[in-house]
C-alpha beads as a LAMMPS data file, in Angstrom:
LAMMPS data file: protein, C-alpha beads

478 atoms
477 bonds

1 atom types
1 bond types

-500.0 500.0 xlo xhi
-500.0 500.0 ylo yhi
-500.0 500.0 zlo zhi

Masses

1 110.0

Atoms # bond

1 1 1 224.097 -387.072 -90.477
2 1 1 220.271 -387.611 -90.158
3 1 1 219.807 -384.680 -92.598
4 1 1 222.036 -386.454 -95.185
5 1 1 220.077 -389.648 -94.711
6 1 1 216.792 -387.808 -95.351
7 1 1 218.197 -386.308 -98.581
8 1 1 219.459 -389.693 -99.711
9 1 1 216.051 -391.217 -98.988
10 1 1 214.326 -388.545 -101.138
11 1 1 216.723 -389.182 -104.046
12 1 1 216.201 -392.958 -103.835
13 1 1 212.417 -392.490 -103.878
14 1 1 212.639 -390.229 -106.931
15 1 1 214.769 -392.768 -108.792
16 1 1 212.365 -395.585 -107.941
17 1 1 209.407 -393.530 -109.144
18 1 1 211.185 -392.778 -112.467
19 1 1 212.049 -396.455 -113.006
20 1 1 208.433 -397.506 -112.354
21 1 1 207.121 -394.905 -114.835
22 1 1 209.650 -395.930 -117.484
23 1 1 208.704 -399.583 -117.038
24 1 1 205.040 -398.674 -117.455
25 1 1 205.748 -396.792 -120.693
26 1 1 207.749 -399.718 -122.114
27 1 1 204.941 -402.165 -121.312
28 1 1 202.397 -399.806 -122.901
29 1 1 204.515 -399.432 -126.072
30 1 1 204.947 -403.224 -126.373
31 1 1 201.217 -403.653 -125.951
32 1 1 200.495 -401.099 -128.707
33 1 1 202.996 -402.770 -131.011
34 1 1 201.386 -406.151 -130.500
35 1 1 197.974 -404.661 -131.174
36 1 1 199.254 -403.010 -134.381
37 1 1 200.814 -406.298 -135.544
38 1 1 197.494 -408.077 -135.056
39 1 1 195.798 -405.338 -137.047
40 1 1 198.400 -405.790 -139.787
41 1 1 197.544 -409.468 -139.985
42 1 1 193.857 -408.627 -140.407
43 1 1 194.397 -405.790 -142.926
44 1 1 198.018 -405.604 -144.172
45 1 1 197.430 -402.481 -146.289
46 1 1 195.937 -400.360 -143.538
47 1 1 199.167 -399.519 -141.668
48 1 1 200.923 -398.980 -145.017
49 1 1 198.337 -396.427 -146.028
50 1 1 198.655 -394.764 -142.640
51 1 1 202.411 -394.424 -143.032
52 1 1 202.038 -393.141 -146.587
53 1 1 199.534 -390.524 -145.538
54 1 1 201.849 -389.358 -142.773
55 1 1 204.726 -389.104 -145.234
56 1 1 202.606 -387.545 -147.987
57 1 1 203.272 -390.429 -150.374
58 1 1 200.673 -391.859 -152.760
59 1 1 199.538 -395.481 -152.756
60 1 1 201.825 -396.078 -155.737
61 1 1 205.277 -395.377 -154.234
62 1 1 207.060 -392.728 -156.294
63 1 1 210.807 -392.458 -156.369
64 1 1 211.004 -388.685 -156.390
65 1 1 209.040 -385.748 -155.073
66 1 1 207.037 -384.211 -157.896
67 1 1 205.084 -380.989 -157.756
68 1 1 202.311 -382.731 -159.677
69 1 1 200.821 -386.100 -158.821
70 1 1 197.381 -387.624 -158.823
71 1 1 196.168 -390.462 -156.595
72 1 1 193.760 -391.871 -159.175
73 1 1 196.428 -391.781 -161.863
74 1 1 198.903 -393.552 -159.598
75 1 1 196.344 -396.280 -158.951
76 1 1 195.569 -396.579 -162.663
77 1 1 199.243 -397.035 -163.530
78 1 1 199.644 -399.564 -160.735
79 1 1 196.760 -401.609 -162.147
80 1 1 198.266 -401.542 -165.659
81 1 1 201.582 -402.639 -164.199
82 1 1 199.911 -405.512 -162.366
83 1 1 197.750 -406.862 -165.202
84 1 1 200.433 -406.633 -167.906
85 1 1 203.921 -406.131 -166.529
86 1 1 205.502 -407.002 -169.871
87 1 1 203.821 -404.116 -171.694
88 1 1 203.776 -401.732 -168.729
89 1 1 206.927 -402.455 -166.669
90 1 1 206.713 -399.221 -164.697
91 1 1 207.960 -400.493 -161.352
92 1 1 210.852 -402.357 -162.992
93 1 1 212.397 -399.110 -164.207
94 1 1 211.533 -396.804 -161.313
95 1 1 215.149 -396.370 -160.240
96 1 1 216.578 -396.063 -163.776
97 1 1 217.575 -392.537 -164.927
98 1 1 215.555 -391.322 -167.887
99 1 1 218.228 -391.353 -170.598
100 1 1 219.415 -394.808 -169.606
101 1 1 215.802 -395.950 -169.769
102 1 1 215.432 -394.359 -173.217
103 1 1 218.492 -396.197 -174.510
104 1 1 217.293 -399.488 -173.040
105 1 1 213.803 -399.046 -174.384
106 1 1 214.786 -397.994 -177.911
107 1 1 217.166 -400.918 -178.408
108 1 1 214.200 -403.231 -178.762
109 1 1 212.501 -401.343 -181.591
110 1 1 214.914 -398.826 -183.145
111 1 1 214.837 -399.026 -186.914
112 1 1 216.125 -396.884 -189.748
113 1 1 214.453 -398.188 -192.885
114 1 1 215.918 -396.630 -196.007
115 1 1 217.416 -393.184 -196.515
116 1 1 216.797 -390.499 -199.104
117 1 1 217.621 -391.965 -202.537
118 1 1 219.492 -388.840 -203.625
119 1 1 222.203 -389.504 -201.016
120 1 1 222.593 -393.223 -201.740
121 1 1 226.063 -392.922 -203.302
122 1 1 227.087 -389.653 -201.661
123 1 1 229.742 -389.289 -198.984
124 1 1 229.198 -386.321 -196.711
125 1 1 232.037 -384.229 -195.350
126 1 1 230.435 -381.486 -193.272
127 1 1 228.014 -382.064 -190.418
128 1 1 225.253 -380.511 -192.524
129 1 1 225.838 -383.137 -195.218
130 1 1 226.005 -385.932 -192.677
131 1 1 222.681 -384.771 -191.256
132 1 1 221.048 -384.759 -194.695
133 1 1 222.484 -388.184 -195.495
134 1 1 221.254 -389.545 -192.166
135 1 1 217.574 -388.675 -192.742
136 1 1 215.736 -391.970 -193.007
137 1 1 212.251 -393.419 -193.227
138 1 1 211.590 -393.201 -189.482
139 1 1 213.290 -389.980 -188.385
140 1 1 215.452 -386.996 -189.261
141 1 1 218.237 -388.679 -187.323
142 1 1 218.751 -391.541 -184.904
143 1 1 219.486 -391.552 -181.209
144 1 1 223.074 -392.696 -181.671
145 1 1 224.021 -390.247 -184.454
146 1 1 226.975 -388.477 -182.831
147 1 1 227.213 -385.798 -185.523
148 1 1 224.071 -384.061 -184.212
149 1 1 225.967 -382.544 -181.274
150 1 1 228.731 -381.461 -183.668
151 1 1 226.114 -379.879 -185.920
152 1 1 224.650 -377.951 -182.989
153 1 1 228.118 -376.625 -182.210
154 1 1 228.523 -375.534 -185.840
155 1 1 225.220 -373.656 -185.704
156 1 1 226.393 -371.740 -182.642
157 1 1 229.984 -370.973 -183.613
158 1 1 230.822 -371.157 -187.338
159 1 1 231.282 -367.817 -189.163
160 1 1 228.271 -366.479 -191.075
161 1 1 229.063 -365.469 -194.678
162 1 1 225.637 -364.539 -196.052
163 1 1 222.194 -363.460 -194.834
164 1 1 218.937 -363.255 -196.778
165 1 1 215.448 -362.466 -195.650
166 1 1 213.017 -365.357 -196.010
167 1 1 209.893 -364.224 -197.810
168 1 1 206.404 -365.590 -197.365
169 1 1 206.415 -366.000 -193.601
170 1 1 204.091 -364.153 -191.262
171 1 1 207.005 -362.972 -189.084
172 1 1 210.656 -362.138 -189.626
173 1 1 212.996 -365.012 -190.531
174 1 1 216.477 -364.901 -192.021
175 1 1 218.336 -367.508 -194.065
176 1 1 221.936 -367.665 -192.931
177 1 1 224.770 -369.335 -194.829
178 1 1 227.884 -370.513 -192.991
179 1 1 231.502 -370.698 -194.042
180 1 1 231.163 -374.409 -194.890
181 1 1 228.048 -373.671 -197.019
182 1 1 225.617 -375.064 -194.468
183 1 1 222.395 -373.119 -194.054
184 1 1 220.052 -372.434 -191.166
185 1 1 216.874 -370.490 -190.455
186 1 1 217.518 -367.639 -188.025
187 1 1 214.841 -366.301 -185.697
188 1 1 216.008 -363.301 -183.656
189 1 1 215.238 -362.539 -180.033
190 1 1 212.265 -360.216 -179.594
191 1 1 211.481 -360.312 -175.897
192 1 1 213.087 -361.217 -172.572
193 1 1 212.575 -364.725 -171.179
194 1 1 209.912 -363.509 -168.752
195 1 1 207.557 -362.375 -171.538
196 1 1 204.348 -364.389 -171.827
197 1 1 201.540 -364.347 -174.377
198 1 1 198.996 -361.649 -173.435
199 1 1 195.699 -363.237 -172.345
200 1 1 193.755 -361.367 -175.043
201 1 1 196.043 -362.481 -177.903
202 1 1 194.694 -365.058 -180.330
203 1 1 197.208 -367.833 -180.897
204 1 1 197.587 -366.926 -184.571
205 1 1 198.613 -363.398 -183.604
206 1 1 201.155 -364.501 -181.025
207 1 1 204.825 -363.524 -181.343
208 1 1 207.398 -366.105 -182.304
209 1 1 210.106 -366.815 -179.749
210 1 1 213.644 -367.805 -180.620
211 1 1 214.092 -369.752 -177.391
212 1 1 210.894 -371.723 -178.071
213 1 1 212.478 -373.165 -181.224
214 1 1 215.514 -374.322 -179.238
215 1 1 213.413 -375.811 -176.437
216 1 1 211.115 -377.573 -178.930
217 1 1 214.048 -379.307 -180.630
218 1 1 215.447 -380.500 -177.320
219 1 1 212.057 -381.723 -176.115
220 1 1 211.507 -383.607 -179.378
221 1 1 214.936 -385.219 -179.043
222 1 1 214.377 -386.023 -175.380
223 1 1 211.087 -387.786 -176.193
224 1 1 212.837 -389.851 -178.858
225 1 1 210.706 -388.497 -181.746
226 1 1 213.619 -387.010 -183.783
227 1 1 211.253 -385.014 -185.982
228 1 1 212.437 -381.439 -185.353
229 1 1 215.507 -380.222 -187.298
230 1 1 218.550 -379.632 -185.052
231 1 1 218.289 -376.138 -183.543
232 1 1 220.747 -374.198 -181.386
233 1 1 221.011 -370.769 -179.798
234 1 1 223.667 -368.253 -180.750
235 1 1 224.952 -364.874 -179.625
236 1 1 224.914 -362.558 -182.623
237 1 1 226.340 -359.149 -183.429
238 1 1 223.614 -357.487 -185.465
239 1 1 226.053 -355.302 -187.378
240 1 1 228.782 -357.871 -188.016
241 1 1 226.617 -360.989 -188.495
242 1 1 223.553 -359.530 -190.248
243 1 1 223.800 -355.981 -191.571
244 1 1 227.100 -356.318 -193.414
245 1 1 225.731 -359.299 -195.431
246 1 1 222.164 -358.033 -195.915
247 1 1 220.767 -356.764 -199.213
248 1 1 219.754 -353.143 -199.666
249 1 1 216.092 -353.716 -198.759
250 1 1 216.947 -355.281 -195.396
251 1 1 219.692 -352.739 -194.664
252 1 1 217.219 -349.871 -195.024
253 1 1 215.259 -351.213 -192.035
254 1 1 218.246 -350.803 -189.664
255 1 1 218.314 -347.778 -187.357
256 1 1 219.551 -346.577 -183.960
257 1 1 217.013 -346.429 -181.165
258 1 1 216.811 -343.444 -178.754
259 1 1 218.800 -345.602 -176.317
260 1 1 221.592 -345.921 -178.869
261 1 1 220.938 -349.593 -179.663
262 1 1 221.125 -351.087 -183.149
263 1 1 217.649 -352.137 -184.341
264 1 1 216.009 -353.487 -187.493
265 1 1 212.600 -354.884 -188.465
266 1 1 212.790 -356.375 -191.974
267 1 1 209.696 -357.057 -194.087
268 1 1 206.909 -359.507 -193.259
269 1 1 203.134 -359.697 -192.733
270 1 1 203.088 -359.148 -188.960
271 1 1 205.271 -357.112 -186.614
272 1 1 207.788 -355.868 -189.186
273 1 1 207.795 -352.170 -188.318
274 1 1 209.706 -349.830 -186.063
275 1 1 207.164 -350.369 -183.265
276 1 1 208.103 -354.057 -183.163
277 1 1 211.763 -353.676 -184.046
278 1 1 214.417 -356.158 -182.984
279 1 1 217.102 -354.372 -180.975
280 1 1 220.514 -355.289 -179.656
281 1 1 222.313 -354.189 -176.532
282 1 1 223.843 -352.112 -178.022
283 1 1 224.291 -354.379 -181.057
284 1 1 224.539 -357.817 -179.419
285 1 1 221.523 -360.091 -179.232
286 1 1 220.452 -363.734 -179.428
287 1 1 218.938 -365.927 -182.111
288 1 1 217.881 -369.501 -182.764
289 1 1 219.385 -371.313 -185.752
290 1 1 217.448 -374.265 -187.172
291 1 1 219.209 -376.511 -189.674
292 1 1 217.784 -376.424 -193.177
293 1 1 216.361 -379.650 -194.554
294 1 1 217.635 -380.801 -197.979
295 1 1 216.333 -378.679 -200.900
296 1 1 212.904 -379.789 -202.090
297 1 1 214.296 -380.222 -205.611
298 1 1 216.228 -383.278 -204.457
299 1 1 214.147 -384.300 -201.444
300 1 1 210.532 -383.309 -202.248
301 1 1 208.028 -383.121 -199.398
302 1 1 204.273 -383.307 -199.176
303 1 1 202.312 -380.852 -197.056
304 1 1 199.356 -382.205 -195.097
305 1 1 196.677 -380.155 -193.379
306 1 1 196.178 -381.008 -189.726
307 1 1 192.629 -382.429 -189.430
308 1 1 192.287 -380.593 -186.105
309 1 1 193.363 -377.255 -187.602
310 1 1 192.069 -374.105 -185.936
311 1 1 189.916 -371.589 -187.803
312 1 1 192.366 -368.677 -187.614
313 1 1 189.294 -366.486 -187.202
314 1 1 188.236 -364.231 -184.368
315 1 1 184.551 -364.963 -184.972
316 1 1 183.974 -368.686 -185.524
317 1 1 185.022 -372.068 -184.192
318 1 1 186.353 -375.098 -186.006
319 1 1 184.181 -378.186 -186.541
320 1 1 186.028 -380.208 -183.897
321 1 1 185.459 -377.461 -181.314
322 1 1 181.677 -377.830 -181.731
323 1 1 181.281 -381.545 -182.496
324 1 1 183.229 -384.472 -181.091
325 1 1 182.834 -386.935 -183.995
326 1 1 185.691 -385.690 -186.173
327 1 1 187.877 -388.667 -185.285
328 1 1 185.360 -391.075 -186.821
329 1 1 185.548 -389.136 -190.068
330 1 1 189.360 -388.950 -189.980
331 1 1 189.739 -392.696 -189.327
332 1 1 187.797 -393.503 -192.501
333 1 1 190.043 -391.694 -194.974
334 1 1 193.669 -392.051 -196.128
335 1 1 196.319 -391.795 -194.844
336 1 1 194.715 -392.173 -191.394
337 1 1 192.695 -395.309 -192.113
338 1 1 195.770 -397.554 -192.067
339 1 1 199.409 -397.589 -191.050
340 1 1 201.050 -395.336 -188.491
341 1 1 199.794 -391.867 -189.439
342 1 1 196.958 -391.536 -186.943
343 1 1 199.290 -392.469 -184.088
344 1 1 201.835 -389.983 -185.460
345 1 1 199.115 -387.352 -185.213
346 1 1 198.661 -388.277 -181.552
347 1 1 202.417 -387.789 -181.050
348 1 1 202.133 -384.334 -182.598
349 1 1 199.253 -383.643 -180.227
350 1 1 201.281 -384.653 -177.160
351 1 1 204.269 -382.622 -178.346
352 1 1 202.197 -379.505 -179.034
353 1 1 200.336 -379.753 -175.733
354 1 1 203.583 -379.992 -173.775
355 1 1 204.959 -376.930 -175.582
356 1 1 201.640 -375.055 -175.642
357 1 1 201.712 -374.695 -179.440
358 1 1 198.257 -374.057 -180.945
359 1 1 199.655 -373.183 -184.375
360 1 1 200.022 -376.676 -185.912
361 1 1 198.010 -375.993 -189.062
362 1 1 200.086 -378.228 -191.370
363 1 1 202.875 -380.794 -191.242
364 1 1 205.209 -382.281 -193.844
365 1 1 206.438 -385.728 -194.894
366 1 1 209.157 -386.767 -197.355
367 1 1 207.622 -388.060 -200.587
368 1 1 210.381 -390.630 -201.091
369 1 1 209.267 -392.462 -197.943
370 1 1 205.574 -392.737 -198.892
371 1 1 202.935 -392.785 -196.163
372 1 1 204.785 -395.162 -193.824
373 1 1 207.017 -392.422 -192.511
374 1 1 207.223 -389.724 -189.874
375 1 1 205.792 -386.177 -189.939
376 1 1 208.333 -383.363 -189.635
377 1 1 207.616 -381.026 -186.695
378 1 1 208.480 -377.634 -188.188
379 1 1 207.867 -374.083 -186.995
380 1 1 207.576 -374.185 -183.202
381 1 1 208.171 -370.485 -182.548
382 1 1 204.771 -369.891 -180.948
383 1 1 205.414 -372.475 -178.260
384 1 1 206.139 -371.890 -174.564
385 1 1 204.018 -368.759 -174.342
386 1 1 202.214 -369.394 -171.045
387 1 1 203.307 -370.841 -167.725
388 1 1 200.044 -371.185 -165.781
389 1 1 197.557 -371.950 -168.543
390 1 1 197.375 -375.381 -170.185
391 1 1 195.440 -375.216 -173.462
392 1 1 193.325 -378.373 -173.239
393 1 1 191.863 -377.872 -176.723
394 1 1 195.239 -378.975 -178.136
395 1 1 194.481 -382.452 -176.736
396 1 1 191.237 -382.729 -178.750
397 1 1 192.640 -385.479 -181.056
398 1 1 193.530 -387.700 -178.081
399 1 1 190.291 -386.870 -176.289
400 1 1 188.089 -387.580 -179.325
401 1 1 190.004 -390.599 -180.632
402 1 1 190.908 -392.063 -177.227
403 1 1 194.254 -393.056 -178.695
404 1 1 197.951 -392.760 -177.869
405 1 1 201.061 -394.587 -179.052
406 1 1 202.356 -397.140 -176.538
407 1 1 205.977 -395.942 -176.716
408 1 1 204.916 -392.335 -176.142
409 1 1 202.733 -393.357 -173.211
410 1 1 205.574 -395.366 -171.634
411 1 1 207.973 -392.408 -171.846
412 1 1 205.452 -390.013 -170.333
413 1 1 204.815 -392.433 -167.467
414 1 1 208.554 -392.698 -166.865
415 1 1 208.846 -388.914 -166.677
416 1 1 205.821 -388.782 -164.377
417 1 1 207.110 -391.452 -161.986
418 1 1 210.769 -390.472 -162.004
419 1 1 213.370 -390.551 -160.605
420 1 1 213.684 -387.530 -162.917
421 1 1 210.799 -385.325 -164.000
422 1 1 210.566 -383.825 -167.482
423 1 1 211.481 -380.384 -166.137
424 1 1 214.607 -381.804 -164.481
425 1 1 215.787 -383.547 -167.633
426 1 1 215.001 -380.544 -169.843
427 1 1 216.843 -378.200 -167.496
428 1 1 219.957 -380.350 -167.739
429 1 1 219.728 -380.685 -171.534
430 1 1 219.146 -376.981 -172.164
431 1 1 221.999 -375.956 -169.862
432 1 1 224.584 -376.730 -172.562
433 1 1 223.057 -374.354 -175.106
434 1 1 225.012 -371.157 -175.773
435 1 1 222.129 -368.899 -174.712
436 1 1 221.241 -370.849 -171.561
437 1 1 218.953 -370.520 -169.685
438 1 1 216.712 -371.248 -172.659
439 1 1 213.582 -371.560 -170.505
440 1 1 212.964 -370.099 -167.071
441 1 1 211.748 -372.295 -164.224
442 1 1 208.011 -371.447 -164.540
443 1 1 208.018 -372.668 -168.162
444 1 1 209.904 -375.827 -167.207
445 1 1 207.573 -376.453 -164.284
446 1 1 204.565 -376.351 -166.629
447 1 1 205.965 -379.376 -168.491
448 1 1 205.505 -381.611 -165.432
449 1 1 201.940 -380.475 -164.989
450 1 1 201.152 -381.146 -168.646
451 1 1 202.694 -384.625 -168.561
452 1 1 200.270 -385.474 -165.769
453 1 1 197.306 -384.062 -167.710
454 1 1 198.055 -386.143 -170.814
455 1 1 198.187 -389.277 -168.693
456 1 1 194.976 -388.282 -166.912
457 1 1 193.236 -388.017 -170.288
458 1 1 194.406 -391.509 -171.239
459 1 1 193.140 -392.767 -167.895
460 1 1 189.810 -391.065 -168.543
461 1 1 189.476 -392.890 -171.868
462 1 1 190.145 -396.255 -170.258
463 1 1 188.249 -395.827 -166.985
464 1 1 185.365 -393.438 -167.445
465 1 1 184.602 -394.167 -171.077
466 1 1 184.932 -397.896 -170.666
467 1 1 187.437 -398.337 -173.497
468 1 1 189.699 -401.437 -173.363
469 1 1 193.200 -400.237 -172.567
470 1 1 194.602 -402.103 -175.588
471 1 1 192.428 -400.033 -177.934
472 1 1 193.562 -396.785 -176.283
473 1 1 197.287 -397.459 -175.720
474 1 1 198.296 -398.973 -179.061
475 1 1 201.665 -400.566 -179.708
476 1 1 202.638 -400.274 -183.376
477 1 1 206.335 -400.877 -182.550
478 1 1 207.446 -397.308 -183.307

Bonds

1 1 1 2
2 1 2 3
3 1 3 4
4 1 4 5
5 1 5 6
6 1 6 7
7 1 7 8
8 1 8 9
9 1 9 10
10 1 10 11
11 1 11 12
12 1 12 13
13 1 13 14
14 1 14 15
15 1 15 16
16 1 16 17
17 1 17 18
18 1 18 19
19 1 19 20
20 1 20 21
21 1 21 22
22 1 22 23
23 1 23 24
24 1 24 25
25 1 25 26
26 1 26 27
27 1 27 28
28 1 28 29
29 1 29 30
30 1 30 31
31 1 31 32
32 1 32 33
33 1 33 34
34 1 34 35
35 1 35 36
36 1 36 37
37 1 37 38
38 1 38 39
39 1 39 40
40 1 40 41
41 1 41 42
42 1 42 43
43 1 43 44
44 1 44 45
45 1 45 46
46 1 46 47
47 1 47 48
48 1 48 49
49 1 49 50
50 1 50 51
51 1 51 52
52 1 52 53
53 1 53 54
54 1 54 55
55 1 55 56
56 1 56 57
57 1 57 58
58 1 58 59
59 1 59 60
60 1 60 61
61 1 61 62
62 1 62 63
63 1 63 64
64 1 64 65
65 1 65 66
66 1 66 67
67 1 67 68
68 1 68 69
69 1 69 70
70 1 70 71
71 1 71 72
72 1 72 73
73 1 73 74
74 1 74 75
75 1 75 76
76 1 76 77
77 1 77 78
78 1 78 79
79 1 79 80
80 1 80 81
81 1 81 82
82 1 82 83
83 1 83 84
84 1 84 85
85 1 85 86
86 1 86 87
87 1 87 88
88 1 88 89
89 1 89 90
90 1 90 91
91 1 91 92
92 1 92 93
93 1 93 94
94 1 94 95
95 1 95 96
96 1 96 97
97 1 97 98
98 1 98 99
99 1 99 100
100 1 100 101
101 1 101 102
102 1 102 103
103 1 103 104
104 1 104 105
105 1 105 106
106 1 106 107
107 1 107 108
108 1 108 109
109 1 109 110
110 1 110 111
111 1 111 112
112 1 112 113
113 1 113 114
114 1 114 115
115 1 115 116
116 1 116 117
117 1 117 118
118 1 118 119
119 1 119 120
120 1 120 121
121 1 121 122
122 1 122 123
123 1 123 124
124 1 124 125
125 1 125 126
126 1 126 127
127 1 127 128
128 1 128 129
129 1 129 130
130 1 130 131
131 1 131 132
132 1 132 133
133 1 133 134
134 1 134 135
135 1 135 136
136 1 136 137
137 1 137 138
138 1 138 139
139 1 139 140
140 1 140 141
141 1 141 142
142 1 142 143
143 1 143 144
144 1 144 145
145 1 145 146
146 1 146 147
147 1 147 148
148 1 148 149
149 1 149 150
150 1 150 151
151 1 151 152
152 1 152 153
153 1 153 154
154 1 154 155
155 1 155 156
156 1 156 157
157 1 157 158
158 1 158 159
159 1 159 160
160 1 160 161
161 1 161 162
162 1 162 163
163 1 163 164
164 1 164 165
165 1 165 166
166 1 166 167
167 1 167 168
168 1 168 169
169 1 169 170
170 1 170 171
171 1 171 172
172 1 172 173
173 1 173 174
174 1 174 175
175 1 175 176
176 1 176 177
177 1 177 178
178 1 178 179
179 1 179 180
180 1 180 181
181 1 181 182
182 1 182 183
183 1 183 184
184 1 184 185
185 1 185 186
186 1 186 187
187 1 187 188
188 1 188 189
189 1 189 190
190 1 190 191
191 1 191 192
192 1 192 193
193 1 193 194
194 1 194 195
195 1 195 196
196 1 196 197
197 1 197 198
198 1 198 199
199 1 199 200
200 1 200 201
201 1 201 202
202 1 202 203
203 1 203 204
204 1 204 205
205 1 205 206
206 1 206 207
207 1 207 208
208 1 208 209
209 1 209 210
210 1 210 211
211 1 211 212
212 1 212 213
213 1 213 214
214 1 214 215
215 1 215 216
216 1 216 217
217 1 217 218
218 1 218 219
219 1 219 220
220 1 220 221
221 1 221 222
222 1 222 223
223 1 223 224
224 1 224 225
225 1 225 226
226 1 226 227
227 1 227 228
228 1 228 229
229 1 229 230
230 1 230 231
231 1 231 232
232 1 232 233
233 1 233 234
234 1 234 235
235 1 235 236
236 1 236 237
237 1 237 238
238 1 238 239
239 1 239 240
240 1 240 241
241 1 241 242
242 1 242 243
243 1 243 244
244 1 244 245
245 1 245 246
246 1 246 247
247 1 247 248
248 1 248 249
249 1 249 250
250 1 250 251
251 1 251 252
252 1 252 253
253 1 253 254
254 1 254 255
255 1 255 256
256 1 256 257
257 1 257 258
258 1 258 259
259 1 259 260
260 1 260 261
261 1 261 262
262 1 262 263
263 1 263 264
264 1 264 265
265 1 265 266
266 1 266 267
267 1 267 268
268 1 268 269
269 1 269 270
270 1 270 271
271 1 271 272
272 1 272 273
273 1 273 274
274 1 274 275
275 1 275 276
276 1 276 277
277 1 277 278
278 1 278 279
279 1 279 280
280 1 280 281
281 1 281 282
282 1 282 283
283 1 283 284
284 1 284 285
285 1 285 286
286 1 286 287
287 1 287 288
288 1 288 289
289 1 289 290
290 1 290 291
291 1 291 292
292 1 292 293
293 1 293 294
294 1 294 295
295 1 295 296
296 1 296 297
297 1 297 298
298 1 298 299
299 1 299 300
300 1 300 301
301 1 301 302
302 1 302 303
303 1 303 304
304 1 304 305
305 1 305 306
306 1 306 307
307 1 307 308
308 1 308 309
309 1 309 310
310 1 310 311
311 1 311 312
312 1 312 313
313 1 313 314
314 1 314 315
315 1 315 316
316 1 316 317
317 1 317 318
318 1 318 319
319 1 319 320
320 1 320 321
321 1 321 322
322 1 322 323
323 1 323 324
324 1 324 325
325 1 325 326
326 1 326 327
327 1 327 328
328 1 328 329
329 1 329 330
330 1 330 331
331 1 331 332
332 1 332 333
333 1 333 334
334 1 334 335
335 1 335 336
336 1 336 337
337 1 337 338
338 1 338 339
339 1 339 340
340 1 340 341
341 1 341 342
342 1 342 343
343 1 343 344
344 1 344 345
345 1 345 346
346 1 346 347
347 1 347 348
348 1 348 349
349 1 349 350
350 1 350 351
351 1 351 352
352 1 352 353
353 1 353 354
354 1 354 355
355 1 355 356
356 1 356 357
357 1 357 358
358 1 358 359
359 1 359 360
360 1 360 361
361 1 361 362
362 1 362 363
363 1 363 364
364 1 364 365
365 1 365 366
366 1 366 367
367 1 367 368
368 1 368 369
369 1 369 370
370 1 370 371
371 1 371 372
372 1 372 373
373 1 373 374
374 1 374 375
375 1 375 376
376 1 376 377
377 1 377 378
378 1 378 379
379 1 379 380
380 1 380 381
381 1 381 382
382 1 382 383
383 1 383 384
384 1 384 385
385 1 385 386
386 1 386 387
387 1 387 388
388 1 388 389
389 1 389 390
390 1 390 391
391 1 391 392
392 1 392 393
393 1 393 394
394 1 394 395
395 1 395 396
396 1 396 397
397 1 397 398
398 1 398 399
399 1 399 400
400 1 400 401
401 1 401 402
402 1 402 403
403 1 403 404
404 1 404 405
405 1 405 406
406 1 406 407
407 1 407 408
408 1 408 409
409 1 409 410
410 1 410 411
411 1 411 412
412 1 412 413
413 1 413 414
414 1 414 415
415 1 415 416
416 1 416 417
417 1 417 418
418 1 418 419
419 1 419 420
420 1 420 421
421 1 421 422
422 1 422 423
423 1 423 424
424 1 424 425
425 1 425 426
426 1 426 427
427 1 427 428
428 1 428 429
429 1 429 430
430 1 430 431
431 1 431 432
432 1 432 433
433 1 433 434
434 1 434 435
435 1 435 436
436 1 436 437
437 1 437 438
438 1 438 439
439 1 439 440
440 1 440 441
441 1 441 442
442 1 442 443
443 1 443 444
444 1 444 445
445 1 445 446
446 1 446 447
447 1 447 448
448 1 448 449
449 1 449 450
450 1 450 451
451 1 451 452
452 1 452 453
453 1 453 454
454 1 454 455
455 1 455 456
456 1 456 457
457 1 457 458
458 1 458 459
459 1 459 460
460 1 460 461
461 1 461 462
462 1 462 463
463 1 463 464
464 1 464 465
465 1 465 466
466 1 466 467
467 1 467 468
468 1 468 469
469 1 469 470
470 1 470 471
471 1 471 472
472 1 472 473
473 1 473 474
474 1 474 475
475 1 475 476
476 1 476 477
477 1 477 478
């Protein structure tokens, strides 16, 4: 009995000791909490910063985890939001999905202007005709034009009834005619998705990629530019869809490879030989199909040289690569000295930087719309060539002019802040294409990094160069 009492006494002592320790811890925790609350009253942001650092969140709360973020940029955007919430309502739309935001945002300024005069009294039947009729002063199509998705389906599925080689291009292109008489420009698959531009290749010697054309159209549509003709991917049988309709000259370039695959190379300036032949597996391959614009006889277009054109020389640099005053010269001459054209050129710059396209030597506009119209973004085959390298020279117009369109800036900020990044939205959009995946993850990931770099350059113009933000981020209501 005494032994039991001794054991019970030991247990009671242990319990008492535990209770005393627990009470001490509770008092200590309450004391720390009170101290922290007093500190909060003295400096309310200090504990917030501490929590954010512990959770790896920037001082401008972001609604999604991005692979690319910048503390200074977050602070810059927060300041813009605070000083002019009406023009920069970033925080208001943080939880809104991108496409819903795009619809909301475009409702306030969407306009069509007038269409091509040649189609004024014409009623289209096919989706090709509806597309041509829908071209207007401010875009090739509008956001709500439901026939665009139908046209993309036609490009991918309708029977081909004729094929001709397009002459004059530097690389192989084919003009395809469909059973409903619609036409498209075909660029065949040359390389697997993993192929990247060799580091020693000049941009003007780069290969064209069929998937780059598809991705460029979808990016242009996603950004709300609507300046790239509708383009879709398609599985093709090289014998059934091309060779049986080709003329004698093109047919003579077909052959069987040692692996037994059907190959051809056509005729062009670069890469049209058996060394660079296009081969099927054994005769099945992929291609991009870009919708033809209306014939120039009825819808004439003017070709403009890009002021920031490269030299296309291995031995010398362009003026703008040596001197940084080209923008002053460009601003003083038509059509850049008034109207929307200079801001359109900044849009082209953003678009080409995101895609990595250094080959924007010219652009076109429709003559019927005069100078107050959009530039057509044609020929994007040399885009999406590198995943880890961002060609900053493409941003020279924005860097030298310190200029960007307000609507473009707002959309880039939305894609930077989320809840969806540009890569996420592009991945979802491209998934419906017949040759999905159009772009592999490393190429998509580079889009997010480049969005951040464009915004950082705008920030640099405002902060480090001392430019008023209203002279850098210009709202012309387009």
